[in-house]
Residue frames as a rotation matrix with the C-alpha (Angstrom) as fourth column:
UNK 1
-0.484 0.659 -0.576 -0.70
0.739 0.660 0.134 -27.27
0.468 -0.361 -0.807 -8.15
UNK 2
-0.021 0.594 0.804 -3.57
-0.132 -0.799 0.587 -25.18
0.991 -0.094 0.095 -6.86
UNK 3
-0.904 -0.386 0.185 -3.33
-0.201 0.001 -0.980 -24.40
0.378 -0.922 -0.079 -3.15
UNK 4
-0.200 0.844 -0.498 -5.97
0.708 0.476 0.522 -25.82
0.677 -0.248 -0.693 -0.85
UNK 5
-0.757 0.029 0.653 -7.88
-0.324 -0.884 -0.337 -23.14
0.568 -0.467 0.678 1.00
UNK 6
-0.609 0.594 -0.526 -10.03
0.784 0.550 -0.287 -23.86
0.118 -0.587 -0.801 4.03
UNK 7
0.401 0.909 0.111 -13.03
0.829 -0.412 0.379 -21.84
0.390 -0.060 -0.919 5.36
UNK 8
0.505 -0.303 -0.808 -10.80
0.520 -0.641 0.565 -19.61
-0.689 -0.705 -0.166 7.54
UNK 9
-0.628 -0.768 0.126 -8.49
0.539 -0.312 0.782 -18.79
-0.561 0.559 0.610 4.58
UNK 10
-0.374 0.581 0.723 -11.56
0.801 -0.190 0.567 -17.85
0.467 0.791 -0.395 2.47
UNK 11
0.664 0.656 -0.359 -12.92
0.746 -0.544 0.385 -15.62
0.058 -0.523 -0.850 5.20
UNK 12
0.058 -0.759 -0.649 -9.59
0.460 -0.557 0.692 -13.85
-0.886 -0.338 0.317 5.60
UNK 13
-0.767 -0.393 0.508 -9.35
0.603 -0.167 0.780 -13.36
-0.222 0.904 0.365 1.88
UNK 14
0.096 0.889 0.448 -12.88
0.887 -0.281 0.367 -12.00
0.452 0.362 -0.815 1.64
UNK 15
0.733 0.154 -0.662 -12.18
0.548 -0.710 0.442 -9.41
-0.402 -0.687 -0.605 4.35
UNK 16
-0.252 -0.918 -0.305 -8.84
0.394 -0.385 0.834 -8.43
-0.884 0.090 0.459 2.72
UNK 17
-0.608 0.076 0.790 -10.48
0.790 -0.037 0.612 -8.08
0.076 0.996 -0.038 -0.68
UNK 18
0.571 0.816 0.093 -13.04
0.770 -0.571 0.283 -5.66
0.284 -0.090 -0.954 0.78
UNK 19
0.895 -0.319 0.312 -10.29
-0.384 -0.906 0.176 -3.67
0.227 -0.277 -0.934 2.49
UNK 20
0.475 -0.775 -0.418 -6.62
0.387 0.610 -0.692 -4.68
0.791 0.167 0.589 2.25
UNK 21
-0.482 -0.653 0.585 -5.78
-0.216 -0.559 -0.801 -2.33
0.849 -0.512 0.128 5.16
UNK 22
0.626 0.767 0.142 -8.18
-0.355 0.119 0.927 -3.91
0.694 -0.630 0.347 7.59
UNK 23
-0.085 -0.737 0.670 -6.38
-0.977 -0.070 -0.201 -4.39
0.195 -0.672 -0.714 10.93
UNK 24
-0.607 -0.222 -0.763 -5.41
-0.193 0.973 -0.130 -7.95
0.771 0.068 -0.633 11.86
UNK 25
-0.971 0.230 0.061 -7.25
-0.031 0.133 -0.991 -7.53
-0.236 -0.964 -0.123 15.11
UNK 26
-0.242 0.922 -0.303 -10.44
-0.853 -0.351 -0.387 -6.76
-0.463 0.164 0.871 13.31
UNK 27
-0.109 0.105 -0.988 -10.07
-0.709 0.688 0.152 -9.85
0.696 0.718 0.000 11.11
UNK 28
-0.875 -0.306 -0.375 -9.42
0.006 0.768 -0.641 -11.97
0.484 -0.563 -0.670 14.17
UNK 29
-0.775 0.624 0.098 -12.47
-0.297 -0.224 -0.928 -10.60
-0.557 -0.748 0.360 15.94
UNK 30
-0.056 0.821 -0.569 -14.78
-0.975 -0.168 -0.145 -11.02
-0.215 0.546 0.809 12.98
UNK 31
-0.030 -0.003 -1.000 -13.68
-0.554 0.832 0.014 -14.60
0.832 0.554 -0.027 12.30
UNK 32
0.800 0.369 0.474 -13.31
-0.583 0.291 0.759 -15.58
0.142 -0.883 0.448 15.93
UNK 33
0.680 -0.660 -0.320 -9.71
0.640 0.747 -0.182 -16.68
0.359 -0.081 0.930 15.96
UNK 34
0.455 -0.585 -0.671 -6.50
0.575 -0.383 0.723 -15.39
-0.680 -0.715 0.162 17.56
UNK 35
0.820 -0.214 -0.530 -4.64
-0.422 -0.853 -0.307 -12.41
-0.387 0.475 -0.790 16.12
UNK 36
-0.229 -0.967 0.115 -1.44
-0.660 0.241 0.712 -14.52
-0.716 0.087 -0.693 15.84
UNK 37
-0.171 0.282 0.944 -3.39
0.471 0.865 -0.173 -17.11
-0.865 0.415 -0.281 13.84
UNK 38
0.872 0.488 -0.041 -4.53
0.247 -0.511 -0.823 -14.42
-0.422 0.708 -0.566 11.41
UNK 39
0.387 -0.820 -0.421 -0.91
-0.794 -0.529 0.300 -13.22
-0.469 0.218 -0.856 11.00
UNK 40
-0.443 -0.609 0.658 0.28
-0.253 0.789 0.560 -16.75
-0.860 0.082 -0.504 10.36
UNK 41
0.195 0.660 0.726 -2.49
0.595 0.509 -0.622 -17.42
-0.780 0.553 -0.294 7.91
UNK 42
0.922 0.108 -0.373 -1.84
-0.167 -0.757 -0.632 -14.23
-0.350 0.645 -0.679 5.91
UNK 43
0.013 -0.992 -0.127 1.89
-0.819 -0.083 0.567 -15.01
-0.573 0.097 -0.814 5.81
UNK 44
-0.397 -0.093 0.913 1.07
0.158 0.973 0.168 -18.47
-0.904 0.211 -0.372 4.56
UNK 45
0.611 0.714 0.343 -1.25
0.511 -0.025 -0.859 -17.11
-0.605 0.700 -0.380 1.87
UNK 46
0.711 -0.479 -0.515 1.48
-0.625 -0.766 -0.150 -14.71
-0.323 0.428 -0.844 0.76
UNK 47
-0.285 -0.917 0.279 4.13
-0.652 0.398 0.645 -17.42
-0.703 0.002 -0.712 0.71
UNK 48
-0.309 0.295 0.904 1.87
0.459 0.879 -0.130 -19.76
-0.833 0.375 -0.407 -1.31
UNK 49
-0.976 -0.154 -0.156 1.25
-0.011 -0.677 0.736 -16.81
-0.219 0.720 0.658 -3.65
UNK 50
-0.164 0.982 0.094 -2.51
0.986 0.163 0.024 -16.95
0.009 0.096 -0.995 -3.10
UNK 51
0.799 0.247 -0.548 -2.09
0.274 -0.961 -0.034 -13.30
-0.535 -0.122 -0.836 -2.21
UNK 52
0.337 -0.660 0.671 -0.08
0.923 0.090 -0.375 -11.92
0.187 0.745 0.640 -5.06
UNK 53
-0.773 -0.593 0.226 0.10
0.526 -0.798 -0.294 -8.41
0.355 -0.109 0.929 -3.69
UNK 54
-0.018 0.738 -0.675 -1.86
0.813 -0.382 -0.439 -5.48
-0.582 -0.557 -0.593 -2.27
UNK 55
-0.663 -0.175 0.728 -3.15
0.663 -0.589 0.462 -2.47
0.348 0.789 0.507 -4.16
UNK 56
-0.823 0.383 -0.419 -5.26
-0.094 -0.820 -0.565 0.56
-0.560 -0.426 0.711 -4.17
UNK 57
-0.312 0.791 0.526 -8.90
0.947 0.303 0.105 0.54
-0.077 0.531 -0.844 -5.17
UNK 58
-0.987 -0.163 -0.012 -9.66
0.159 -0.976 0.146 3.84
-0.036 0.142 0.989 -6.78
UNK 59
-0.195 0.937 -0.289 -12.97
0.193 -0.252 -0.948 5.67
-0.962 -0.240 -0.132 -6.48
UNK 60
-0.376 0.038 0.926 -14.46
0.892 0.286 0.351 5.36
-0.251 0.958 -0.141 -10.01
UNK 61
0.734 0.669 0.117 -16.25
0.679 -0.713 -0.177 8.64
-0.036 0.209 -0.977 -9.81
UNK 62
0.756 -0.461 -0.465 -13.07
-0.187 -0.832 0.522 10.49
-0.627 -0.308 -0.716 -9.01
UNK 63
-0.215 -0.967 0.135 -10.65
-0.241 0.187 0.952 8.53
-0.946 0.172 -0.273 -11.18
UNK 64
-0.399 0.011 0.917 -12.17
0.662 0.695 0.281 6.71
-0.634 0.719 -0.284 -14.09
UNK 65
-0.963 0.163 -0.216 -13.06
-0.270 -0.651 0.709 8.43
-0.025 0.741 0.671 -17.32
UNK 66
-0.411 0.911 0.035 -16.76
-0.836 -0.361 -0.413 8.69
-0.364 -0.199 0.910 -18.02
UNK 67
0.564 0.696 -0.445 -17.47
-0.826 0.476 -0.302 5.74
0.002 0.537 0.843 -20.40
UNK 68
-0.632 -0.641 0.435 -16.60
-0.580 0.764 0.282 2.08
-0.513 -0.074 -0.855 -20.09
UNK 69
0.418 0.743 -0.523 -17.76
-0.906 0.296 -0.303 -0.55
-0.071 0.600 0.797 -22.51
UNK 70
-0.127 -0.345 0.930 -17.55
-0.084 0.938 0.336 -4.24
-0.988 -0.035 -0.148 -23.17
UNK 71
0.209 0.146 -0.967 -16.86
-0.953 -0.191 -0.235 -5.12
-0.219 0.971 0.099 -26.80
UNK 72
0.388 0.006 0.922 -17.31
0.003 1.000 -0.007 -8.59
-0.922 0.005 0.388 -28.15
UNK 73
0.004 -0.477 -0.879 -15.00
-0.916 -0.355 0.188 -9.35
-0.402 0.804 -0.438 -31.12
UNK 74
0.723 0.082 0.686 -15.25
0.187 0.933 -0.308 -12.08
-0.665 0.351 0.659 -33.73
UNK 75
0.288 -0.721 -0.631 -12.00
-0.803 -0.541 0.251 -12.34
-0.522 0.434 -0.734 -35.64
UNK 76
0.863 -0.143 -0.485 -10.36
-0.271 0.678 -0.683 -14.38
0.426 0.721 0.546 -38.31
UNK 77
0.872 -0.485 -0.067 -7.71
0.348 0.517 0.782 -16.60
-0.345 -0.705 0.619 -36.68
UNK 78
0.271 -0.858 0.437 -5.03
0.939 0.135 -0.317 -15.54
0.213 0.496 0.842 -39.05
UNK 79
0.030 -0.172 0.985 -5.36
0.171 -0.970 -0.175 -11.92
0.985 0.173 0.001 -37.99
UNK 80
0.816 0.426 -0.391 -5.59
0.421 0.025 0.907 -12.47
0.396 -0.904 -0.159 -34.24
UNK 81
0.133 -0.859 -0.494 -1.93
0.971 0.013 0.238 -11.76
-0.198 -0.511 0.836 -33.44
UNK 82
-0.696 -0.408 0.590 -1.83
0.585 -0.799 0.137 -8.49
0.416 0.441 0.796 -35.34
UNK 83
0.265 0.847 0.461 -5.10
0.127 -0.504 0.854 -7.39
0.956 -0.168 -0.241 -33.78
UNK 84
0.739 -0.032 -0.673 -3.83
0.670 0.144 0.729 -8.09
0.074 -0.989 0.127 -30.27
UNK 85
-0.376 -0.925 -0.055 -0.60
0.920 -0.380 0.093 -6.13
-0.107 -0.016 0.994 -31.06
UNK 86
-0.452 0.302 0.839 -2.79
0.289 -0.841 0.458 -3.22
0.844 0.449 0.293 -32.30
UNK 87
0.602 0.798 -0.019 -5.00
0.227 -0.149 0.962 -3.33
0.765 -0.584 -0.271 -29.19
UNK 88
0.331 -0.571 -0.751 -1.97
0.942 0.156 0.297 -3.38
-0.053 -0.806 0.590 -26.86
UNK 89
-0.669 -0.685 0.290 -1.03
0.711 -0.703 -0.020 0.06
0.218 0.192 0.957 -28.20
UNK 90
-0.119 0.735 0.667 -4.41
0.110 -0.658 0.745 1.67
0.987 0.162 -0.003 -27.32
UNK 91
-0.914 -0.350 0.203 -4.36
-0.136 -0.206 -0.969 3.24
0.381 -0.914 0.141 -23.85
UNK 92
-0.238 0.912 0.333 -8.17
-0.962 -0.269 0.049 2.98
0.134 -0.309 0.942 -23.59
UNK 93
0.236 0.329 -0.914 -7.99
-0.249 0.930 0.270 -0.80
0.939 0.163 0.302 -23.59
UNK 94
0.236 -0.044 0.971 -8.46
-0.971 -0.058 0.233 -1.99
0.046 -0.997 -0.056 -20.00
UNK 95
-0.323 -0.344 0.882 -8.46
-0.427 0.884 0.189 -5.73
-0.845 -0.315 -0.432 -20.71
UNK 96
0.032 0.314 -0.949 -8.77
-0.959 0.276 0.059 -8.28
0.281 0.908 0.310 -23.49
UNK 97
-0.265 -0.035 0.964 -9.86
-0.568 0.813 -0.127 -11.86
-0.779 -0.581 -0.236 -22.77
UNK 98
-0.783 0.090 -0.615 -10.02
-0.438 0.622 0.649 -14.88
0.441 0.778 -0.448 -25.13
UNK 99
-0.335 0.737 0.587 -13.51
-0.716 0.206 -0.667 -16.36
-0.612 -0.644 0.459 -24.55
UNK 100
-0.908 0.191 0.372 -15.49
0.336 0.863 0.378 -19.39
-0.248 0.468 -0.848 -25.70
UNK 101
-0.013 0.996 -0.084 -18.78
0.429 -0.071 -0.901 -19.14
-0.903 -0.048 -0.426 -27.57
UNK 102
0.640 0.440 0.630 -19.99
0.731 -0.096 -0.675 -17.09
-0.236 0.893 -0.383 -30.49
UNK 103
0.887 -0.447 0.114 -17.26
-0.380 -0.848 -0.369 -14.43
0.261 0.284 -0.923 -30.11
UNK 104
0.433 -0.809 -0.397 -13.51
0.484 0.581 -0.655 -14.87
0.761 0.092 0.643 -29.85
UNK 105
-0.659 -0.721 -0.216 -12.50
0.626 -0.365 -0.690 -12.01
0.418 -0.590 0.691 -27.56
UNK 106
0.610 0.775 -0.162 -14.08
0.743 -0.490 0.456 -9.77
0.274 -0.399 -0.875 -24.94
UNK 107
-0.464 -0.761 0.453 -12.56
0.608 -0.646 -0.462 -6.30
0.644 0.060 0.762 -24.75
UNK 108
0.491 0.548 -0.677 -13.10
0.841 -0.501 0.204 -3.78
-0.228 -0.670 -0.707 -22.01
UNK 109
-0.268 -0.487 0.831 -12.57
0.651 -0.727 -0.216 -0.11
0.710 0.483 0.512 -23.03
UNK 110
0.232 0.256 -0.938 -12.37
0.829 -0.557 0.053 2.96
-0.509 -0.790 -0.342 -20.78
UNK 111
-0.324 -0.247 0.913 -12.89
0.835 -0.529 0.153 6.17
0.445 0.812 0.377 -22.70
UNK 112
-0.935 -0.120 -0.335 -13.14
0.266 -0.860 -0.435 9.89
-0.236 -0.495 0.836 -21.88
UNK 113
-0.375 0.827 -0.420 -16.42
-0.651 -0.557 -0.516 10.26
-0.660 0.080 0.747 -23.79
UNK 114
0.383 0.593 0.708 -18.89
0.171 0.708 -0.685 8.48
-0.908 0.383 0.169 -26.04
UNK 115
0.860 -0.106 -0.498 -17.29
-0.489 -0.444 -0.751 10.27
-0.142 0.890 -0.434 -29.00
UNK 116
-0.193 -0.981 0.013 -13.93
-0.975 0.193 0.114 8.74
-0.114 0.009 -0.993 -28.21
UNK 117
-0.306 0.151 0.940 -15.54
-0.201 0.955 -0.218 5.34
-0.931 -0.255 -0.262 -27.80
UNK 118
0.737 0.675 0.028 -17.34
-0.061 0.107 -0.992 5.72
-0.673 0.730 0.120 -31.11
UNK 119
0.552 -0.613 -0.566 -14.13
-0.827 -0.313 -0.467 6.54
0.109 0.725 -0.680 -32.98
UNK 120
-0.448 -0.744 0.496 -12.25
-0.820 0.563 0.103 3.71
-0.356 -0.361 -0.862 -31.25
UNK 121
0.074 0.560 0.825 -14.99
-0.044 0.828 -0.558 1.21
-0.996 0.005 0.086 -32.13
UNK 122
0.909 0.214 -0.358 -14.73
-0.328 -0.162 -0.931 2.34
-0.257 0.963 -0.078 -35.77
UNK 123
0.105 -0.962 -0.253 -10.95
-0.989 -0.074 -0.132 1.88
0.108 0.264 -0.958 -35.73
UNK 124
-0.529 -0.294 0.796 -11.25
-0.537 0.842 -0.046 -1.61
-0.657 -0.452 -0.603 -34.26
UNK 125
0.350 0.813 0.465 -14.09
-0.024 0.504 -0.863 -2.65
-0.937 0.291 0.196 -36.52
UNK 126
0.877 -0.030 -0.479 -12.20
-0.471 -0.253 -0.845 -1.59
-0.096 0.967 -0.236 -39.64
UNK 127
-0.130 -0.956 0.264 -9.11
-0.822 0.253 0.510 -3.64
-0.554 -0.150 -0.819 -38.80
UNK 128
-0.176 -0.050 -0.983 -8.28
-0.780 0.616 0.108 -6.53
0.601 0.786 -0.148 -41.16
UNK 129
-0.727 -0.136 -0.673 -9.73
0.077 0.958 -0.276 -9.77
0.682 -0.253 -0.686 -39.82
UNK 130
-0.854 0.519 0.037 -12.36
-0.130 -0.143 -0.981 -8.32
-0.504 -0.842 0.190 -37.59
UNK 131
-0.780 0.602 0.173 -15.59
0.508 0.447 0.736 -9.91
0.366 0.662 -0.654 -38.74
UNK 132
0.239 0.944 0.226 -17.96
0.357 -0.302 0.884 -8.46
0.903 -0.131 -0.409 -36.19
UNK 133
-0.924 -0.383 0.020 -18.06
0.126 -0.353 -0.927 -6.30
0.362 -0.853 0.375 -33.08
UNK 134
0.252 0.964 -0.083 -20.83
0.461 -0.045 0.886 -5.99
0.851 -0.261 -0.456 -30.49
UNK 135
-0.758 -0.618 0.207 -20.53
0.171 -0.495 -0.852 -3.33
0.629 -0.611 0.481 -27.84
UNK 136
0.460 0.817 -0.348 -22.35
0.653 -0.047 0.756 -2.62
0.601 -0.575 -0.555 -24.51
UNK 137
-0.236 -0.481 0.844 -21.74
-0.286 -0.796 -0.533 0.49
0.929 -0.367 0.050 -22.47
UNK 138
-0.456 0.023 -0.890 -21.34
0.775 0.502 -0.384 -0.28
0.438 -0.864 -0.246 -18.74
UNK 139
0.313 0.652 0.690 -23.98
0.060 -0.739 0.671 1.74
0.948 -0.168 -0.271 -16.84
UNK 140
0.326 -0.219 0.919 -22.90
-0.914 -0.320 0.248 0.71
0.240 -0.922 -0.305 -13.32
UNK 141
-0.559 -0.505 -0.657 -21.14
-0.213 0.854 -0.475 -2.03
0.801 -0.126 -0.585 -11.39
UNK 142
0.523 0.807 0.274 -23.45
-0.547 0.071 0.834 -3.84
0.653 -0.587 0.478 -9.04
UNK 143
0.905 -0.407 0.123 -20.80
0.164 0.602 0.782 -6.25
-0.392 -0.687 0.611 -7.71
UNK 144
0.652 -0.755 -0.076 -17.08
-0.472 -0.325 -0.819 -5.47
0.593 0.570 -0.568 -7.96
UNK 145
0.803 -0.504 0.317 -14.53
0.023 0.559 0.829 -8.12
-0.595 -0.659 0.460 -6.94
UNK 146
0.927 -0.361 -0.104 -11.95
-0.156 -0.116 -0.981 -6.92
0.342 0.925 -0.164 -9.43
UNK 147
0.221 -0.893 0.393 -9.06
-0.968 -0.151 0.201 -7.56
-0.120 -0.425 -0.897 -7.06
UNK 148
0.535 0.018 0.845 -9.44
-0.126 0.990 0.059 -11.25
-0.835 -0.138 0.532 -7.85
């Protein structure tokens, strides 16, 4: 069952998603509730597994390779499992999502250069069962809530 979150829980989560190291006193002051209430709310969110963990958000300029791209894939159903197994072995694959609509999967790639991306797209496009690919290079992120 999906946990019920109220407005205070959502405000706490928004502040933690922006900065997981924000002090409890700052959260309390910004929301206008007691520090002990914030602590209890965060513990409850952790216990109910709304907060699954805390992590580090890396500076994309300092960490990420130069080129990221979204790739839409249309595949024959009988080849989907072998394609997924193939993609799992490629370190440049950041994510693969099954989607609805005119394509079957949306792939996110992170490559060191456009040359690497080009070769990878050729490898993927030449796989048995891949009917069509459509790629878009990510120029910049305007909104990033990837901790969700």
